C-alpha positions as CSV (number, residue, x, y, z in Angstrom):
1,M,135.4,78.3,130.1
2,T,131.9,77.4,131.1
3,V,129.3,80.0,131.9
4,Y,126.8,78.8,134.6
5,I,123.4,80.6,134.7
6,V,122.0,80.4,138.2
7,D,118.6,81.4,137.2
8,I,115.5,82.9,138.9
9,E,112.5,80.6,139.0
10,A,110.2,80.9,136.0
11,V,106.7,82.0,136.6
12,D,104.7,81.7,133.4
13,T,103.2,85.2,133.6
14,R,106.5,86.9,134.4
15,Y,109.5,87.8,132.3
16,T,111.4,85.1,134.2
17,K,109.8,82.5,132.0
18,Q,111.2,84.3,128.9
19,W,114.6,84.6,130.5
20,K,114.7,80.8,131.0
21,E,113.9,80.4,127.3
22,H,116.1,83.1,125.7
23,L,119.0,84.0,128.0
24,P,121.1,80.8,127.4
25,D,120.9,81.3,123.6
26,Q,121.6,85.0,123.8
27,L,124.6,84.4,126.1
28,Q,125.9,81.6,123.9
29,K,125.8,83.7,120.7
30,A,127.4,86.7,122.4
31,L,130.4,84.8,123.8
32,I,130.9,82.4,120.9
33,Q,132.3,85.4,118.9
34,D,135.6,84.2,120.3
35,V,135.7,80.5,120.0
36,A,138.5,80.3,122.5
37,V,136.3,81.9,125.2
38,L,133.3,79.6,125.7
39,D,132.9,75.9,126.0
40,E,129.2,75.8,126.9
41,V,126.4,77.6,128.8
42,V,124.9,75.5,131.6
43,V,121.7,76.4,133.4
44,I,121.5,75.6,137.1
45,S,117.8,75.3,137.7
46,G,115.8,74.5,140.9
47,G,113.1,72.6,139.1
48,D,109.4,73.3,139.1
49,V,108.0,76.0,141.4
50,P,104.5,77.1,142.6
51,Q,103.0,79.3,139.9
52,A,101.0,81.1,142.5
53,T,103.1,83.9,143.9
54,T,102.7,85.2,147.4
55,P,99.9,87.8,147.1
56,G,101.4,91.1,145.8
57,A,104.9,89.7,145.5
58,F,107.1,88.7,142.6
59,L,107.8,85.2,143.9
60,N,106.4,82.6,146.2
61,F,108.3,83.2,149.5
62,G,108.3,79.6,150.4
63,G,108.9,78.1,146.9
64,T,111.8,80.4,146.1
65,N,113.8,78.9,149.0
66,V,113.1,75.4,147.9
67,Y,114.2,76.4,144.4
68,K,117.5,78.0,145.6
69,S,118.3,75.0,147.9
70,K,118.1,72.7,144.9
71,Q,120.4,75.0,143.0
72,L,122.9,74.9,145.8
73,E,122.8,71.1,145.8
74,Q,123.7,71.1,142.1
75,I,126.5,73.6,142.5
76,G,127.9,71.6,145.5
77,K,127.8,68.3,143.5
78,Y,129.6,70.0,140.6
79,F,132.5,71.0,142.9
80,C,132.5,67.5,144.5
81,D,132.8,65.9,141.1
82,G,135.6,68.3,140.0
83,I,133.5,69.8,137.2
84,I,134.0,73.5,138.1
85,K,137.3,74.8,136.6
86,N,139.5,77.8,136.8
87,G,138.0,80.6,134.7
88,D,134.4,79.5,134.8
89,Y,131.8,82.3,135.3
90,F,128.6,82.1,137.3
91,I,125.9,84.6,136.4
92,Y,123.0,84.9,138.9
93,T,119.9,86.4,137.2
94,D,118.7,87.5,140.6
95,A,121.6,88.7,142.8
96,W,119.5,88.3,146.0
97,N,120.4,84.6,146.3
98,P,122.2,83.5,149.5
99,T,123.7,80.5,147.7
100,V,126.3,82.9,146.2
101,I,127.9,83.0,149.7
102,Q,128.2,79.2,149.7
103,L,129.5,79.3,146.1
104,R,132.2,81.7,147.1
105,Y,132.9,79.5,150.2
106,M,133.5,76.4,148.1
107,A,135.5,78.1,145.4
108,E,138.0,79.7,147.7
109,L,138.4,76.8,150.1
110,L,138.9,74.4,147.1
111,G,141.2,76.8,145.3
112,V,139.1,77.2,142.1
113,D,139.4,80.6,140.5
114,I,136.0,81.5,139.3
115,R,134.2,84.8,138.6
116,I,130.6,85.6,139.7
117,G,128.2,88.2,138.5
118,G,124.7,89.1,139.8
119,L,121.8,91.1,138.5
120,W,120.2,93.2,141.3
121,H,116.5,93.8,141.2
122,A,115.5,94.9,144.7
123,G,116.1,94.3,148.4
124,S,115.6,95.6,152.0
125,Y,117.5,98.8,151.0
126,D,114.4,99.8,149.0
127,P,111.7,100.9,151.6
128,Q,108.9,100.1,149.1
129,D,110.1,96.6,148.4
130,F,108.5,93.7,150.4
131,L,111.8,93.2,152.3
132,G,112.0,96.9,153.0
133,R,108.4,97.1,154.2
134,L,108.2,93.9,156.3
135,I,111.8,93.6,157.5
136,G,113.4,97.0,157.0
137,D,116.9,97.6,158.2
138,K,117.2,94.7,160.6
139,P,120.9,93.7,160.9
140,W,120.5,90.2,159.6
141,V,119.1,91.3,156.2
142,R,121.4,94.3,155.7
143,N,124.4,92.2,156.6
144,A,123.2,89.4,154.3
145,E,122.8,91.8,151.4
146,R,126.2,93.4,152.0
147,S,127.8,90.0,152.1
148,M,126.1,88.9,148.8
149,Y,127.3,92.2,147.2
150,D,130.9,91.5,148.3
151,C,130.7,87.9,147.0
152,Y,130.1,89.1,143.4
153,D,132.9,90.2,141.2
154,H,130.4,92.1,139.1
155,N,127.3,93.6,140.6
156,F,125.0,94.5,137.8
157,F,122.3,97.2,138.0
158,A,119.9,98.3,135.2
159,T,119.6,102.0,136.2
160,D,121.5,104.7,137.9
161,F,118.5,105.2,140.2
162,H,118.9,101.7,141.5
163,I,122.7,102.2,142.0
164,D,122.0,105.4,144.0
165,L,119.3,103.7,146.1
166,F,121.7,100.8,146.9
167,E,124.5,103.2,147.8
168,E,122.4,104.9,150.4
169,S,122.7,101.7,152.5
170,F,125.9,100.1,151.3
171,R,128.3,103.0,150.5
172,S,131.4,101.3,152.0
173,S,131.0,98.1,150.0
174,M,130.4,100.0,146.8
175,V,133.6,102.0,147.3
176,E,135.6,98.8,147.4
177,K,133.7,97.2,144.5
178,E,132.2,99.5,141.9
179,P,128.7,98.6,140.5
180,V,128.3,98.0,136.8
181,R,125.4,99.7,135.0
182,V,124.2,97.5,132.1
183,G,121.0,96.8,130.2
184,W,119.0,93.8,131.1
185,P,119.3,90.9,128.6
186,M,115.9,91.4,127.1
187,E,116.7,92.1,123.4
188,Y,114.4,89.2,122.5
189,L,111.4,91.5,123.3
190,Q,112.2,93.7,120.2
191,N,111.0,90.9,117.9
192,S,108.8,88.7,120.1
193,L,106.0,91.4,120.3
194,D,105.9,92.0,116.6
195,A,102.6,90.0,116.3
196,Y,100.8,92.4,118.6
197,K,102.0,95.6,116.9
198,G,99.5,97.3,114.5
199,M,96.4,95.9,116.2
200,N,93.3,98.0,116.2
201,K,93.5,100.3,119.2
202,R,90.5,101.0,121.4
203,D,89.9,103.4,124.3
204,L,91.7,101.1,126.7
205,I,93.9,102.0,129.6
206,L,95.9,99.4,131.4
207,F,97.4,98.9,134.9
208,P,100.0,96.2,134.1
209,H,101.7,96.1,137.5
210,R,101.4,93.7,140.5
211,I,98.6,94.5,142.9
212,A,100.8,95.6,145.8
213,P,100.9,98.6,148.1
214,E,103.9,100.2,146.3
215,K,102.0,100.1,142.9
216,Q,99.0,102.2,144.2
217,V,96.3,100.5,142.3
218,E,93.7,102.4,144.3
219,I,94.6,105.5,142.2
220,F,93.9,103.7,139.0
221,R,90.6,102.4,140.3
222,D,89.5,105.9,141.3
223,L,90.4,107.2,137.8
224,A,88.3,104.4,136.3
225,Q,85.3,105.6,138.3
226,S,85.9,109.2,137.3
227,M,86.4,108.6,133.6
228,P,83.7,106.1,132.5
229,E,84.2,107.0,128.8
230,Y,87.3,104.9,128.8
231,E,87.9,101.2,129.6
232,F,90.3,100.7,132.6
233,V,91.7,97.2,133.2
234,V,93.9,96.0,136.1
235,C,95.7,93.2,134.2
236,Q,96.5,91.0,137.2
237,E,92.8,90.7,138.1
238,Q,92.1,89.2,134.7
239,Q,94.4,86.1,135.3
240,L,95.7,86.5,131.7
241,S,98.1,84.2,129.9
242,K,101.2,85.9,128.5
243,D,99.6,85.9,125.0
244,E,96.3,87.3,126.3
245,Y,98.3,90.0,128.2
246,H,100.2,91.0,125.1
247,K,97.1,91.1,123.0
248,M,95.6,93.5,125.5
249,L,98.7,95.6,125.4
250,G,98.4,95.7,121.6
251,E,94.8,97.0,121.9
252,A,95.5,99.6,124.6
253,K,96.3,103.2,124.0
254,L,97.7,104.0,127.4
255,V,99.7,102.2,130.1
256,F,99.4,104.0,133.5
257,S,101.8,104.0,136.5
258,A,101.7,105.6,139.9
259,N,104.4,103.3,141.2
260,L,106.4,104.1,144.4
261,Q,108.9,101.3,143.6
262,E,110.5,100.7,140.3
263,T,114.2,100.0,139.6
264,L,113.6,99.4,135.9
265,G,110.1,98.7,134.7
266,I,109.3,96.2,132.0
267,S,105.6,96.5,131.4
268,W,105.7,100.1,130.1
269,Y,108.5,99.1,127.7
270,E,106.4,96.2,126.4
271,G,103.5,98.6,126.0
272,A,105.6,101.1,124.1
273,L,106.8,98.3,121.8
274,V,103.2,97.8,120.6
275,D,102.4,101.6,120.5
276,A,100.8,102.0,123.9
277,I,101.6,105.4,125.4
278,P,103.4,105.2,128.7
279,M,102.1,107.6,131.4
280,V,104.6,107.5,134.3
281,P,105.7,109.6,137.3
282,D,108.9,111.6,137.1
283,R,110.6,109.6,139.9
284,L,112.4,106.3,140.5
285,S,113.9,104.7,137.4
286,Y,111.3,106.5,135.2
287,S,113.1,109.8,135.6
288,E,116.2,108.6,133.6
289,M,114.4,106.3,131.2
290,A,111.2,108.1,130.1
291,L,111.1,111.0,127.6
292,T,109.7,114.2,129.1
293,M,106.5,113.9,127.0
294,F,105.5,110.8,128.9
295,K,106.3,111.9,132.5
296,Y,104.0,113.7,134.9
297,P,105.2,115.5,138.0
298,S,106.0,113.1,140.8
299,E,104.0,115.0,143.4
300,W,100.8,114.2,141.6
301,T,100.8,110.6,142.9
302,E,103.3,110.5,145.8
303,S,100.4,109.3,147.9
304,Y,96.7,108.8,147.5
305,D,96.1,112.1,149.3
306,K,98.4,113.9,146.9
307,Y,96.6,112.2,144.0
308,L,93.3,113.7,145.2
309,L,94.9,117.2,145.3
310,H,96.1,116.8,141.7
311,K,93.4,114.6,140.3
312,D,92.1,117.2,137.9
313,N,95.6,117.5,136.4
314,I,95.9,113.7,135.9
315,I,92.5,113.5,134.3
316,Q,93.4,116.3,131.9
317,S,96.6,114.5,131.0
318,V,94.8,111.2,130.4
319,H,92.3,113.0,128.2
320,D,95.1,114.5,126.2
321,Y,96.9,111.2,125.6
322,M,93.7,109.4,124.6
323,K,92.2,112.1,122.4
324,N,95.5,112.9,120.6
325,Y,96.8,109.4,120.5
326,N,97.9,109.5,116.9
327,Q,100.0,112.6,117.5
328,Y,102.1,110.8,120.1
329,L,102.9,107.8,117.9
330,P,106.2,109.1,116.5
331,T,107.5,110.0,120.0
332,I,106.6,106.5,121.2
333,Q,109.1,105.2,118.7
334,D,111.7,107.6,120.0
335,Q,111.0,106.2,123.5
336,V,111.4,102.7,122.3
337,S,114.7,103.5,120.6
338,K,116.1,104.9,123.9
339,L,115.0,101.9,125.9
340,D,116.2,99.4,123.3
341,T,119.7,100.8,123.3
342,N,120.3,101.7,127.0
343,F,118.1,99.5,129.2
344,F,116.9,96.4,127.5
345,S,119.9,95.1,125.6
346,G,122.4,92.7,127.3
347,Q,125.3,93.7,125.2
348,E,127.2,95.5,128.0
349,L,126.4,92.6,130.3
350,Y,127.9,90.1,127.8
351,K,130.9,92.4,127.3
352,T,131.7,92.5,131.0
353,I,131.6,88.7,131.2
354,R,133.8,88.4,128.1
355,D,136.3,91.0,129.3
356,S,136.7,89.2,132.7
357,I,138.1,86.1,131.1
């Protein structure tokens, strides 16, 4: 059996670059436990992409389609050359990839028995996502997402919140094909941030998210003006390299979120790995992932107007975290342990692939 990774384009400042480096090795090691299972892991890449994403977005909206088209060309050539065999497995690291429809088309018409899995991150079914905000529930996008879901043998989600969100729009498809809740394959983070742990902390508070409407950066900016005794930094404005970003995380005491969209959340996990306190709202994926000590009531930041009503409470919480930082350290480690085990390990993902053979 060959496992084909149909990857998501690698942007240097995103985790997608790390996935391109680490995922093939992690998958190889996980499946090689049974030498009869795996022949090789092959990455189907779309080549170089623009490093400048569409403002506020995770990807470049033009470049991502060039990338996917090149991936489809490779997949089609593999079928034409007879390389794809019965039992091969295709794993899409971003399930929102229309080429899965064409992959299923070729496999079924050519009589090749493959399995396909996809990792869902977001889509039009999330009203706070770019697709949800700009396109909404137009039939073409909802039908496309439903078709992609049905093409996959395994639809992988990182949180129960995301599964519930998806189900609100696609209940009928999910009844026929049950989603699979797994951790994302990011166990490499547990060691790759060691160099930034134990750095001298300063009164630094970070906003590590994209500058996009659903991240509510204006709340963070207002807090910065109201609390001049602390240093507030919006990371994306600094144009940091990955190393510079991790160094800043290592020096920070607090990572702040007022997000209205989050189906997993990686930056607050990275912060916790280097002993930065996460301050997150009790909503979205945070509700099931974060310990009570690090969650504040959702209504405090459900909108900017709600924030203004509850601003004094937020300021008080920030002061508490910053002034009593050392007292929170042991609980940060408890938080990391929970995230390591349940959300940022690919073991259940690998097991599902292995069991499908």
